[in-house]
MARTI-148115 format. One record per residue (C-alpha): residue number from 1; chain; z negated, y negated, x negated. Coordinates in steps of 0.001 Angstrom, whole numbers. Example, Ala and Ser with C-alpha at 12.3 -4.5 7.8 and 13.67 -1.06 7.14 Angstrom:
2
@n=1, chain=A, zz=-7800, yy=4500, xx=-12300
@n=2, chain=A, zz=-7140, yy=1060, xx=-13670
This chain:
452
@n=1, chain=A, zz=0, yy=0, xx=0
@n=2, chain=A, zz=815, yy=-3453, xx=-1249
@n=3, chain=A, zz=-1884, yy=-6036, xx=-1675
@n=4, chain=A, zz=-2519, yy=-8003, xx=1529
@n=5, chain=A, zz=-1096, yy=-11495, xx=1382
@n=6, chain=A, zz=-1856, yy=-14557, xx=3459
@n=7, chain=A, zz=994, yy=-15912, xx=5548
@n=8, chain=A, zz=1366, yy=-18308, xx=8425
@n=9, chain=A, zz=2311, yy=-16961, xx=11840
@n=10, chain=A, zz=3286, yy=-18511, xx=15168
@n=11, chain=A, zz=909, yy=-17498, xx=17928
@n=12, chain=A, zz=3650, yy=-17894, xx=20532
@n=13, chain=A, zz=6551, yy=-15827, xx=19206
@n=14, chain=A, zz=5246, yy=-14180, xx=16017
@n=15, chain=A, zz=7514, yy=-16100, xx=13607
@n=16, chain=A, zz=6174, yy=-15992, xx=10025
@n=17, chain=A, zz=6503, yy=-18376, xx=7109
@n=18, chain=A, zz=5057, yy=-18643, xx=3624
@n=19, chain=A, zz=3960, yy=-22260, xx=4122
@n=20, chain=A, zz=2212, yy=-23984, xx=6957
@n=21, chain=A, zz=4408, yy=-25921, xx=9380
@n=22, chain=A, zz=3461, yy=-28147, xx=12261
@n=23, chain=A, zz=6322, yy=-26793, xx=14353
@n=24, chain=A, zz=7496, yy=-23211, xx=14754
@n=25, chain=A, zz=10968, yy=-22654, xx=13345
@n=26, chain=A, zz=11799, yy=-20064, xx=16003
@n=27, chain=A, zz=10417, yy=-21194, xx=19377
@n=28, chain=A, zz=10101, yy=-24900, xx=18384
@n=29, chain=A, zz=6525, yy=-25131, xx=19694
@n=30, chain=A, zz=4138, yy=-27619, xx=18080
@n=31, chain=A, zz=720, yy=-26642, xx=16724
@n=32, chain=A, zz=1166, yy=-22885, xx=17105
@n=33, chain=A, zz=1505, yy=-21946, xx=13404
@n=34, chain=A, zz=-1812, yy=-20624, xx=12070
@n=35, chain=A, zz=-2994, yy=-18828, xx=8960
@n=36, chain=A, zz=-2896, yy=-15063, xx=9418
@n=37, chain=A, zz=-3397, yy=-12146, xx=7077
@n=38, chain=A, zz=-241, yy=-10057, xx=6841
@n=39, chain=A, zz=-341, yy=-6704, xx=5167
@n=40, chain=A, zz=3019, yy=-5660, xx=3752
@n=41, chain=A, zz=3348, yy=-1961, xx=3152
@n=42, chain=A, zz=5546, yy=1073, xx=3527
@n=43, chain=A, zz=5569, yy=2736, xx=6920
@n=44, chain=A, zz=4929, yy=6430, xx=6565
@n=45, chain=A, zz=7472, yy=8608, xx=8323
@n=46, chain=A, zz=6141, yy=11214, xx=10735
@n=47, chain=A, zz=7980, yy=14508, xx=10377
@n=48, chain=A, zz=9278, yy=16475, xx=13323
@n=49, chain=A, zz=6765, yy=19253, xx=12747
@n=50, chain=A, zz=3816, yy=16862, xx=13063
@n=51, chain=A, zz=4938, yy=15356, xx=16372
@n=52, chain=A, zz=2787, yy=16474, xx=19292
@n=53, chain=A, zz=4333, yy=17753, xx=22487
@n=54, chain=A, zz=3432, yy=14634, xx=24437
@n=55, chain=A, zz=5069, yy=12318, xx=21877
@n=56, chain=A, zz=8246, yy=14275, xx=21184
@n=57, chain=A, zz=11448, yy=12964, xx=22770
@n=58, chain=A, zz=12697, yy=14862, xx=25797
@n=59, chain=A, zz=15472, yy=14510, xx=28386
@n=60, chain=A, zz=14822, yy=11846, xx=30992
@n=61, chain=A, zz=15392, yy=14412, xx=33752
@n=62, chain=A, zz=12319, yy=16312, xx=32545
@n=63, chain=A, zz=10052, yy=13267, xx=32682
@n=64, chain=A, zz=7514, yy=13316, xx=35486
@n=65, chain=A, zz=7854, yy=10659, xx=38152
@n=66, chain=A, zz=4599, yy=11450, xx=39915
@n=67, chain=A, zz=2824, yy=8563, xx=38195
@n=68, chain=A, zz=5285, yy=5884, xx=39357
@n=69, chain=A, zz=4691, yy=6267, xx=43082
@n=70, chain=A, zz=3544, yy=3086, xx=44794
@n=71, chain=A, zz=279, yy=3087, xx=46696
@n=72, chain=A, zz=-22, yy=337, xx=49313
@n=73, chain=A, zz=-2726, yy=-2292, xx=49012
@n=74, chain=A, zz=-3110, yy=-2625, xx=52770
@n=75, chain=A, zz=-1698, yy=-6165, xx=52670
@n=76, chain=A, zz=1896, yy=-5773, xx=53822
@n=77, chain=A, zz=3088, yy=-9180, xx=52628
@n=78, chain=A, zz=1741, yy=-8506, xx=49128
@n=79, chain=A, zz=3234, yy=-4997, xx=49136
@n=80, chain=A, zz=6596, yy=-6474, xx=50123
@n=81, chain=A, zz=6645, yy=-8593, xx=46966
@n=82, chain=A, zz=5425, yy=-5754, xx=44727
@n=83, chain=A, zz=8116, yy=-3393, xx=45991
@n=84, chain=A, zz=5970, yy=-1209, xx=48228
@n=85, chain=A, zz=2581, yy=-1365, xx=46562
@n=86, chain=A, zz=843, yy=-1011, xx=43214
@n=87, chain=A, zz=2032, yy=1504, xx=40624
@n=88, chain=A, zz=-741, yy=3349, xx=38720
@n=89, chain=A, zz=-1058, yy=1941, xx=35218
@n=90, chain=A, zz=777, yy=-1262, xx=36121
@n=91, chain=A, zz=-308, yy=-4644, xx=34770
@n=92, chain=A, zz=209, yy=-7390, xx=37355
@n=93, chain=A, zz=-182, yy=-11091, xx=36542
@n=94, chain=A, zz=-844, yy=-13473, xx=39439
@n=95, chain=A, zz=-469, yy=-17150, xx=38544
@n=96, chain=A, zz=-895, yy=-20310, xx=40559
@n=97, chain=A, zz=-2411, yy=-23770, xx=40656
@n=98, chain=A, zz=-6181, yy=-24207, xx=40961
@n=99, chain=A, zz=-7421, yy=-23835, xx=44516
@n=100, chain=A, zz=-4257, yy=-22249, xx=45884
@n=101, chain=A, zz=-6084, yy=-19016, xx=46798
@n=102, chain=A, zz=-5512, yy=-16561, xx=43936
@n=103, chain=A, zz=-9097, yy=-15312, xx=43825
@n=104, chain=A, zz=-9275, yy=-15090, xx=47614
@n=105, chain=A, zz=-6129, yy=-12964, xx=47760
@n=106, chain=A, zz=-7272, yy=-10589, xx=45018
@n=107, chain=A, zz=-10714, yy=-10279, xx=46581
@n=108, chain=A, zz=-8949, yy=-9243, xx=49779
@n=109, chain=A, zz=-6930, yy=-6677, xx=47795
@n=110, chain=A, zz=-10152, yy=-5388, xx=46240
@n=111, chain=A, zz=-11811, yy=-5098, xx=49653
@n=112, chain=A, zz=-8878, yy=-3155, xx=51118
@n=113, chain=A, zz=-8904, yy=-728, xx=48189
@n=114, chain=A, zz=-12686, yy=-330, xx=48314
@n=115, chain=A, zz=-12643, yy=428, xx=52040
@n=116, chain=A, zz=-10004, yy=3085, xx=51301
@n=117, chain=A, zz=-12621, yy=4892, xx=49149
@n=118, chain=A, zz=-11281, yy=3630, xx=45807
@n=119, chain=A, zz=-13680, yy=2322, xx=43183
@n=120, chain=A, zz=-12784, yy=-1271, xx=42306
@n=121, chain=A, zz=-14147, yy=-3322, xx=39409
@n=122, chain=A, zz=-13840, yy=-7079, xx=39933
@n=123, chain=A, zz=-14544, yy=-8993, xx=36712
@n=124, chain=A, zz=-15104, yy=-12708, xx=37233
@n=125, chain=A, zz=-15247, yy=-14854, xx=34124
@n=126, chain=A, zz=-15371, yy=-18087, xx=36129
@n=127, chain=A, zz=-17976, yy=-17396, xx=38842
@n=128, chain=A, zz=-21328, yy=-15667, xx=39009
@n=129, chain=A, zz=-21867, yy=-12433, xx=40905
@n=130, chain=A, zz=-23736, yy=-14312, xx=43645
@n=131, chain=A, zz=-20890, yy=-16795, xx=44077
@n=132, chain=A, zz=-18340, yy=-13999, xx=44418
@n=133, chain=A, zz=-20581, yy=-12212, xx=46923
@n=134, chain=A, zz=-20841, yy=-15343, xx=49067
@n=135, chain=A, zz=-17061, yy=-15555, xx=49250
@n=136, chain=A, zz=-16801, yy=-11812, xx=49896
@n=137, chain=A, zz=-19269, yy=-12096, xx=52777
@n=138, chain=A, zz=-17299, yy=-14963, xx=54292
@n=139, chain=A, zz=-14037, yy=-13012, xx=54083
@n=140, chain=A, zz=-15518, yy=-9664, xx=55130
@n=141, chain=A, zz=-14930, yy=-8030, xx=51744
@n=142, chain=A, zz=-18349, yy=-6402, xx=51244
@n=143, chain=A, zz=-18202, yy=-2723, xx=50275
@n=144, chain=A, zz=-20267, yy=-275, xx=48230
@n=145, chain=A, zz=-17123, yy=722, xx=46316
@n=146, chain=A, zz=-16533, yy=-2850, xx=45123
@n=147, chain=A, zz=-18326, yy=-3503, xx=41825
@n=148, chain=A, zz=-18777, yy=-7057, xx=40532
@n=149, chain=A, zz=-19290, yy=-8168, xx=36940
@n=150, chain=A, zz=-19533, yy=-11737, xx=35662
@n=151, chain=A, zz=-18486, yy=-11353, xx=32022
@n=152, chain=A, zz=-16483, yy=-13340, xx=29501
@n=153, chain=A, zz=-16816, yy=-10915, xx=26560
@n=154, chain=A, zz=-14005, yy=-8372, xx=26387
@n=155, chain=A, zz=-16186, yy=-5757, xx=24679
@n=156, chain=A, zz=-18649, yy=-5872, xx=27597
@n=157, chain=A, zz=-15765, yy=-5680, xx=30066
@n=158, chain=A, zz=-14546, yy=-2503, xx=28349
@n=159, chain=A, zz=-18053, yy=-1098, xx=28616
@n=160, chain=A, zz=-18081, yy=-1883, xx=32332
@n=161, chain=A, zz=-14790, yy=-22, xx=32717
@n=162, chain=A, zz=-16265, yy=3063, xx=31029
@n=163, chain=A, zz=-19385, yy=2883, xx=33204
@n=164, chain=A, zz=-17751, yy=2275, xx=36591
@n=165, chain=A, zz=-14557, yy=4308, xx=36032
@n=166, chain=A, zz=-12601, yy=2266, xx=38598
@n=167, chain=A, zz=-9278, yy=3090, xx=40236
@n=168, chain=A, zz=-8426, yy=-635, xx=40289
@n=169, chain=A, zz=-9386, yy=-3395, xx=37842
@n=170, chain=A, zz=-9221, yy=-7115, xx=38641
@n=171, chain=A, zz=-9858, yy=-9735, xx=35935
@n=172, chain=A, zz=-10285, yy=-13371, xx=36997
@n=173, chain=A, zz=-9022, yy=-14781, xx=34742
@n=174, chain=A, zz=-7299, yy=-13628, xx=31556
@n=175, chain=A, zz=-7603, yy=-17116, xx=30004
@n=176, chain=A, zz=-11409, yy=-17166, xx=30303
@n=177, chain=A, zz=-12147, yy=-13801, xx=28656
@n=178, chain=A, zz=-12510, yy=-13722, xx=24862
@n=179, chain=A, zz=-12343, yy=-10904, xx=22335
@n=180, chain=A, zz=-14701, yy=-10706, xx=19322
@n=181, chain=A, zz=-11796, yy=-9279, xx=17298
@n=182, chain=A, zz=-9822, yy=-12530, xx=17508
@n=183, chain=A, zz=-10649, yy=-15974, xx=16190
@n=184, chain=A, zz=-10823, yy=-19050, xx=18369
@n=185, chain=A, zz=-12222, yy=-19749, xx=21794
@n=186, chain=A, zz=-11186, yy=-18279, xx=25129
@n=187, chain=A, zz=-7864, yy=-19590, xx=26365
@n=188, chain=A, zz=-6250, yy=-20024, xx=22966
@n=189, chain=A, zz=-2951, yy=-18155, xx=22537
@n=190, chain=A, zz=-4380, yy=-15648, xx=20059
@n=191, chain=A, zz=-7289, yy=-14858, xx=22387
@n=192, chain=A, zz=-5105, yy=-14517, xx=25472
@n=193, chain=A, zz=-2753, yy=-12202, xx=23597
@n=194, chain=A, zz=-5567, yy=-9986, xx=22286
@n=195, chain=A, zz=-7292, yy=-9737, xx=25686
@n=196, chain=A, zz=-4050, yy=-8969, xx=27520
@n=197, chain=A, zz=-2907, yy=-6371, xx=24987
@n=198, chain=A, zz=-6250, yy=-4576, xx=25114
@n=199, chain=A, zz=-6436, yy=-4476, xx=28911
@n=200, chain=A, zz=-2811, yy=-3376, xx=29238
@n=201, chain=A, zz=-3349, yy=-606, xx=26681
@n=202, chain=A, zz=-6331, yy=648, xx=28698
@n=203, chain=A, zz=-4219, yy=491, xx=31858
@n=204, chain=A, zz=-1428, yy=2591, xx=30366
@n=205, chain=A, zz=-3750, yy=5162, xx=28787
@n=206, chain=A, zz=-5798, yy=5763, xx=31939
@n=207, chain=A, zz=-3242, yy=5086, xx=34652
@n=208, chain=A, zz=-5466, yy=2227, xx=35801
@n=209, chain=A, zz=-3700, yy=-618, xx=37631
@n=210, chain=A, zz=-4846, yy=-4027, xx=36399
@n=211, chain=A, zz=-4548, yy=-7309, xx=38294
@n=212, chain=A, zz=-4859, yy=-10368, xx=36053
@n=213, chain=A, zz=-5293, yy=-13936, xx=37266
@n=214, chain=A, zz=-3392, yy=-16477, xx=35175
@n=215, chain=A, zz=-3853, yy=-20234, xx=34930
@n=216, chain=A, zz=-907, yy=-22615, xx=34931
@n=217, chain=A, zz=-250, yy=-25771, xx=32939
@n=218, chain=A, zz=676, yy=-29222, xx=34238
@n=219, chain=A, zz=4369, yy=-28337, xx=34341
@n=220, chain=A, zz=3700, yy=-25163, xx=36355
@n=221, chain=A, zz=4219, yy=-22622, xx=33553
@n=222, chain=A, zz=1678, yy=-19899, xx=32819
@n=223, chain=A, zz=-945, yy=-20977, xx=30285
@n=224, chain=A, zz=-1106, yy=-19038, xx=27035
@n=225, chain=A, zz=1554, yy=-17413, xx=24881
@n=226, chain=A, zz=4932, yy=-16550, xx=26348
@n=227, chain=A, zz=4254, yy=-13030, xx=25151
@n=228, chain=A, zz=1844, yy=-12595, xx=28074
@n=229, chain=A, zz=4702, yy=-12529, xx=30575
@n=230, chain=A, zz=6545, yy=-9966, xx=28449
@n=231, chain=A, zz=3531, yy=-7667, xx=28180
@n=232, chain=A, zz=2794, yy=-7300, xx=31889
@n=233, chain=A, zz=4907, yy=-5294, xx=34323
@n=234, chain=A, zz=4851, yy=-7752, xx=37226
@n=235, chain=A, zz=4572, yy=-11546, xx=37262
@n=236, chain=A, zz=3777, yy=-13062, xx=40659
@n=237, chain=A, zz=3566, yy=-16753, xx=41436
@n=238, chain=A, zz=1303, yy=-17978, xx=44229
@n=239, chain=A, zz=2616, yy=-21220, xx=45708
@n=240, chain=A, zz=1333, yy=-23615, xx=48300
@n=241, chain=A, zz=554, yy=-27208, xx=49123
@n=242, chain=A, zz=-3117, yy=-28108, xx=49262
@n=243, chain=A, zz=-2410, yy=-30285, xx=52282
@n=244, chain=A, zz=-1113, yy=-27326, xx=54326
@n=245, chain=A, zz=-2498, yy=-23873, xx=55021
@n=246, chain=A, zz=711, yy=-22000, xx=54218
@n=247, chain=A, zz=952, yy=-19967, xx=51013
@n=248, chain=A, zz=3870, yy=-18079, xx=49483
@n=249, chain=A, zz=3908, yy=-15409, xx=46806
@n=250, chain=A, zz=7032, yy=-14573, xx=44807
@n=251, chain=A, zz=7766, yy=-12051, xx=42067
@n=252, chain=A, zz=9248, yy=-13696, xx=38969
@n=253, chain=A, zz=9359, yy=-10346, xx=37178
@n=254, chain=A, zz=8996, yy=-6834, xx=38583
@n=255, chain=A, zz=9679, yy=-3609, xx=36716
@n=256, chain=A, zz=9068, yy=-1542, xx=39835
@n=257, chain=A, zz=10802, yy=-3480, xx=42593
@n=258, chain=A, zz=12902, yy=-6496, xx=43591
@n=259, chain=A, zz=12311, yy=-10051, xx=42447
@n=260, chain=A, zz=13814, yy=-11827, xx=45449
@n=261, chain=A, zz=11137, yy=-11064, xx=48044
@n=262, chain=A, zz=8598, yy=-13565, xx=49330
@n=263, chain=A, zz=5277, yy=-12981, xx=51052
@n=264, chain=A, zz=3893, yy=-15477, xx=53564
@n=265, chain=A, zz=185, yy=-16144, xx=54055
@n=266, chain=A, zz=-2017, yy=-18667, xx=55797
@n=267, chain=A, zz=-5387, yy=-19878, xx=54559
@n=268, chain=A, zz=-8046, yy=-19707, xx=57268
@n=269, chain=A, zz=-11780, yy=-20247, xx=57464
@n=270, chain=A, zz=-12271, yy=-16501, xx=57042
@n=271, chain=A, zz=-10073, yy=-16156, xx=53969
@n=272, chain=A, zz=-6365, yy=-15472, xx=53821
@n=273, chain=A, zz=-4231, yy=-14031, xx=56618
@n=274, chain=A, zz=-754, yy=-12536, xx=56581
@n=275, chain=A, zz=2144, yy=-14155, xx=58414
@n=276, chain=A, zz=4438, yy=-11199, xx=59181
@n=277, chain=A, zz=6929, yy=-13255, xx=61241
@n=278, chain=A, zz=7283, yy=-16773, xx=59796
@n=279, chain=A, zz=10443, yy=-17509, xx=61797
@n=280, chain=A, zz=8924, yy=-20373, xx=63789
@n=281, chain=A, zz=6701, yy=-21849, xx=61071
@n=282, chain=A, zz=9420, yy=-24094, xx=59696
@n=283, chain=A, zz=10791, yy=-25373, xx=63007
@n=284, chain=A, zz=8968, yy=-28373, xx=64440
@n=285, chain=A, zz=11288, yy=-30509, xx=66524
@n=286, chain=A, zz=9555, yy=-31839, xx=69603
@n=287, chain=A, zz=12442, yy=-34081, xx=70667
@n=288, chain=A, zz=16095, yy=-34225, xx=69726
@n=289, chain=A, zz=16512, yy=-36709, xx=66884
@n=290, chain=A, zz=19232, yy=-37546, xx=64438
@n=291, chain=A, zz=19076, yy=-36289, xx=60863
@n=292, chain=A, zz=17896, yy=-32739, xx=61584
@n=293, chain=A, zz=19620, yy=-29376, xx=61348
@n=294, chain=A, zz=18385, yy=-25781, xx=61216
@n=295, chain=A, zz=19634, yy=-23328, xx=58604
@n=296, chain=A, zz=18920, yy=-19626, xx=58087
@n=297, chain=A, zz=17868, yy=-18897, xx=54518
@n=298, chain=A, zz=17508, yy=-15477, xx=52902
@n=299, chain=A, zz=14234, yy=-14778, xx=51101
@n=300, chain=A, zz=14769, yy=-11286, xx=49749
@n=301, chain=A, zz=15593, yy=-9118, xx=52761
@n=302, chain=A, zz=14050, yy=-11580, xx=55201
@n=303, chain=A, zz=16098, yy=-14100, xx=57180
@n=304, chain=A, zz=14071, yy=-17290, xx=57459
@n=305, chain=A, zz=15090, yy=-20155, xx=59796
@n=306, chain=A, zz=14210, yy=-23497, xx=58217
@n=307, chain=A, zz=14644, yy=-26981, xx=59611
@n=308, chain=A, zz=16101, yy=-29585, xx=57255
@n=309, chain=A, zz=15448, yy=-33259, xx=57889
@n=310, chain=A, zz=17322, yy=-36216, xx=56415
@n=311, chain=A, zz=16840, yy=-39959, xx=56552
@n=312, chain=A, zz=19458, yy=-42557, xx=55562
@n=313, chain=A, zz=18364, yy=-46189, xx=55155
@n=314, chain=A, zz=20111, yy=-49415, xx=54240
@n=315, chain=A, zz=18919, yy=-50900, xx=50953
@n=316, chain=A, zz=19569, yy=-53969, xx=48859
@n=317, chain=A, zz=18270, yy=-52380, xx=45669
@n=318, chain=A, zz=20836, yy=-51933, xx=42879
@n=319, chain=A, zz=19769, yy=-48301, xx=42457
@n=320, chain=A, zz=19326, yy=-46557, xx=45826
@n=321, chain=A, zz=16557, yy=-43976, xx=46024
@n=322, chain=A, zz=17204, yy=-40230, xx=46200
@n=323, chain=A, zz=14055, yy=-38381, xx=47292
@n=324, chain=A, zz=14041, yy=-34636, xx=47985
@n=325, chain=A, zz=11315, yy=-32215, xx=48959
@n=326, chain=A, zz=11942, yy=-28485, xx=49200
@n=327, chain=A, zz=15606, yy=-28675, xx=48162
@n=328, chain=A, zz=17332, yy=-29078, xx=44818
@n=329, chain=A, zz=17942, yy=-32756, xx=44064
@n=330, chain=A, zz=21077, yy=-32014, xx=42022
@n=331, chain=A, zz=22449, yy=-30006, xx=44937
@n=332, chain=A, zz=21877, yy=-32938, xx=47281
@n=333, chain=A, zz=23636, yy=-35279, xx=44836
@n=334, chain=A, zz=26651, yy=-32962, xx=44808
@n=335, chain=A, zz=26730, yy=-32820, xx=48618
@n=336, chain=A, zz=26642, yy=-36630, xx=48793
@n=337, chain=A, zz=29712, yy=-36731, xx=46556
@n=338, chain=A, zz=31514, yy=-34140, xx=48709
@n=339, chain=A, zz=30686, yy=-36053, xx=51901
@n=340, chain=A, zz=32091, yy=-39203, xx=50313
@n=341, chain=A, zz=35343, yy=-37720, xx=49030
@n=342, chain=A, zz=36093, yy=-34984, xx=51584
@n=343, chain=A, zz=34591, yy=-36298, xx=54825
@n=344, chain=A, zz=34752, yy=-40074, xx=54387
@n=345, chain=A, zz=30995, yy=-40554, xx=54819
@n=346, chain=A, zz=29955, yy=-43052, xx=52160
@n=347, chain=A, zz=26264, yy=-42970, xx=51308
@n=348, chain=A, zz=26320, yy=-44154, xx=47699
@n=349, chain=A, zz=24683, yy=-47499, xx=48551
@n=350, chain=A, zz=21930, yy=-46133, xx=50834
@n=351, chain=A, zz=18474, yy=-44663, xx=50311
@n=352, chain=A, zz=18515, yy=-40918, xx=50943
@n=353, chain=A, zz=15533, yy=-38747, xx=51886
@n=354, chain=A, zz=15909, yy=-34984, xx=52398
@n=355, chain=A, zz=13054, yy=-32597, xx=53146
@n=356, chain=A, zz=12275, yy=-29182, xx=54601
@n=357, chain=A, zz=9675, yy=-28573, xx=57297
@n=358, chain=A, zz=6528, yy=-26655, xx=56428
@n=359, chain=A, zz=6720, yy=-27021, xx=52657
@n=360, chain=A, zz=9141, yy=-24134, xx=52134
@n=361, chain=A, zz=11471, yy=-24416, xx=49139
@n=362, chain=A, zz=15136, yy=-23456, xx=49426
@n=363, chain=A, zz=16766, yy=-22240, xx=46225
@n=364, chain=A, zz=20033, yy=-20829, xx=47543
@n=365, chain=A, zz=23386, yy=-22527, xx=48264
@n=366, chain=A, zz=23422, yy=-21179, xx=51826
@n=367, chain=A, zz=21581, yy=-24311, xx=52970
@n=368, chain=A, zz=24403, yy=-26643, xx=51847
@n=369, chain=A, zz=26047, yy=-26894, xx=55250
@n=370, chain=A, zz=22814, yy=-27707, xx=57095
@n=371, chain=A, zz=21927, yy=-30379, xx=54517
@n=372, chain=A, zz=25364, yy=-31967, xx=54875
@n=373, chain=A, zz=25153, yy=-31954, xx=58687
@n=374, chain=A, zz=21659, yy=-33468, xx=58582
@n=375, chain=A, zz=22882, yy=-36242, xx=56258
@n=376, chain=A, zz=25922, yy=-36957, xx=58426
@n=377, chain=A, zz=23759, yy=-36918, xx=61550
@n=378, chain=A, zz=21301, yy=-39390, xx=60032
@n=379, chain=A, zz=24078, yy=-41663, xx=58818
@n=380, chain=A, zz=26159, yy=-41726, xx=62020
@n=381, chain=A, zz=23249, yy=-41703, xx=64480
@n=382, chain=A, zz=24019, yy=-38566, xx=66494
@n=383, chain=A, zz=21602, yy=-35681, xx=66982
@n=384, chain=A, zz=22511, yy=-32002, xx=66981
@n=385, chain=A, zz=20892, yy=-30032, xx=69828
@n=386, chain=A, zz=17945, yy=-27659, xx=69517
@n=387, chain=A, zz=20151, yy=-24583, xx=69835
@n=388, chain=A, zz=22382, yy=-25533, xx=66876
@n=389, chain=A, zz=22147, yy=-23838, xx=63452
@n=390, chain=A, zz=24337, yy=-23812, xx=60356
@n=391, chain=A, zz=24553, yy=-21966, xx=57060
@n=392, chain=A, zz=27167, yy=-21796, xx=54319
@n=393, chain=A, zz=27924, yy=-22937, xx=50790
@n=394, chain=A, zz=29987, yy=-26094, xx=50287
@n=395, chain=A, zz=32373, yy=-26276, xx=47354
@n=396, chain=A, zz=33542, yy=-29407, xx=45569
@n=397, chain=A, zz=36852, yy=-29033, xx=47383
@n=398, chain=A, zz=35064, yy=-29458, xx=50700
@n=399, chain=A, zz=35384, yy=-25807, xx=51714
@n=400, chain=A, zz=32636, yy=-23955, xx=53560
@n=401, chain=A, zz=32313, yy=-20696, xx=51686
@n=402, chain=A, zz=30660, yy=-17497, xx=52965
@n=403, chain=A, zz=27198, yy=-16518, xx=51775
@n=404, chain=A, zz=25427, yy=-13186, xx=51422
@n=405, chain=A, zz=23847, yy=-11409, xx=54403
@n=406, chain=A, zz=25808, yy=-13525, xx=56882
@n=407, chain=A, zz=25465, yy=-10915, xx=59633
@n=408, chain=A, zz=21691, yy=-10760, xx=59218
@n=409, chain=A, zz=21444, yy=-14558, xx=59307
@n=410, chain=A, zz=23559, yy=-14621, xx=62448
@n=411, chain=A, zz=21409, yy=-11957, xx=64127
@n=412, chain=A, zz=18178, yy=-13806, xx=63352
@n=413, chain=A, zz=19555, yy=-17095, xx=64664
@n=414, chain=A, zz=20755, yy=-15378, xx=67835
@n=415, chain=A, zz=17363, yy=-13702, xx=68305
@n=416, chain=A, zz=15655, yy=-17096, xx=68217
@n=417, chain=A, zz=17976, yy=-18505, xx=70882
@n=418, chain=A, zz=20514, yy=-20535, xx=68887
@n=419, chain=A, zz=23739, yy=-20779, xx=70888
@n=420, chain=A, zz=25959, yy=-22698, xx=68448
@n=421, chain=A, zz=26008, yy=-21246, xx=64928
@n=422, chain=A, zz=28313, yy=-22841, xx=62358
@n=423, chain=A, zz=29211, yy=-20877, xx=59232
@n=424, chain=A, zz=32119, yy=-20281, xx=56847
@n=425, chain=A, zz=34495, yy=-19583, xx=59733
@n=426, chain=A, zz=34858, yy=-23336, xx=60264
@n=427, chain=A, zz=36832, yy=-23541, xx=57013
@n=428, chain=A, zz=36048, yy=-27066, xx=55803
@n=429, chain=A, zz=33184, yy=-29525, xx=55778
@n=430, chain=A, zz=35159, yy=-31976, xx=57929
@n=431, chain=A, zz=35703, yy=-29374, xx=60667
@n=432, chain=A, zz=32032, yy=-28364, xx=60543
@n=433, chain=A, zz=30921, yy=-31976, xx=60945
@n=434, chain=A, zz=33318, yy=-32482, xx=63859
@n=435, chain=A, zz=31894, yy=-29408, xx=65577
@n=436, chain=A, zz=28336, yy=-30637, xx=65014
@n=437, chain=A, zz=29213, yy=-34045, xx=66451
@n=438, chain=A, zz=30790, yy=-32488, xx=69541
@n=439, chain=A, zz=27667, yy=-30380, xx=70071
@n=440, chain=A, zz=25384, yy=-33374, xx=69657
@n=441, chain=A, zz=22947, yy=-34107, xx=72425
@n=442, chain=A, zz=21063, yy=-37316, xx=73128
@n=443, chain=A, zz=20150, yy=-39336, xx=70110
@n=444, chain=A, zz=16689, yy=-40710, xx=69508
@n=445, chain=A, zz=17854, yy=-44187, xx=70488
@n=446, chain=A, zz=19138, yy=-42946, xx=73859
@n=447, chain=A, zz=15851, yy=-41183, xx=74547
@n=448, chain=A, zz=13940, yy=-44384, xx=73826
@n=449, chain=A, zz=16242, yy=-46295, xx=76169
@n=450, chain=A, zz=15535, yy=-43728, xx=78901
@n=451, chain=A, zz=11789, yy=-44084, xx=78377
@n=452, chain=A, zz=11764, yy=-47882, xx=78523
């Protein structure tokens, strides 16, 4: 073995250099290069005769698939995102902003598993045992099979695992647990990496599913090294506005299922509740007004009707405002250009506001047509009726292009009572706008005139 030498290593990506640098030469992160002891030696080759039966390579058809079966958590919306449930030995990372409900959701998962006669170890590094029990009592999560431990030392956590022998482990959170084998305080990249690697190794060796809570930074990314997301099997993001009770969970990475599903929840006084049919959550038109149009968006395999609202105002400012909420701002800018060039609706000198109802975020181009109709409706003063819906992608040439799962979108809109449904069959944006204008009911101004 060669003599150990001291090198400098990036805690984010593992890049090494002989001299210290303030910025990593690989991932370009600042302040992540630290002094680390690197032992350079010759890797000893293991001969074929010394390989054990469990470690020898074998055909994939002979590998057992019994240990990859999903077992449901009892929370259907969470199982939908995971791909049917939790896989034994899987490491699942749940991230989200403070106060969004991560701990409440995982405590509900723990309670469901405990009531199903599974031993669950819930490790809280942020709250005391009494504090967790108070929340568990409020949410109805008390069970003799649910074991609580308030620990921040990884070595003690490992001892708790050996003592309890759980079928499910929950750690809240991975950024607040520290390992005595790593330098620095809890939350530093080296500590987060060491804690995650140790817990994931235990999970794989014992077939123990592990749920890890992850903090997020100001820009919404997961705190700690990027390696954390590569180590785990599933990365879920818990989203929601503090001003509303709705919560959404999405899978950003999933080795055992799809990554395009979304689970819907609602925060209540008794904890968190599932919303199995969110079709009417994002529709809130009391009267017929201009600047609104309903689209049918696809979230995984679920067709989700969403109302889009637009407001167009005259302005004398040299730079008109473009404010969006729930839709992509660059997509709205493109649609404004298409409306100008292909439909003759000029909005370049007006303030534009576009938003979705209920805080849902649309990330697919299928909402283009509804956004364009809402903008045209707000600009020209007509209002599309309640039973009008539209979906389709708009190209720069002004064409309305078909989108995926069109039949499912159509069926969902029909089920909810929409009589006029505009899609790619209209051909162009100009024809779609003409059809929307012909279907328009009373505008807001006419309703006010009728009242007064």
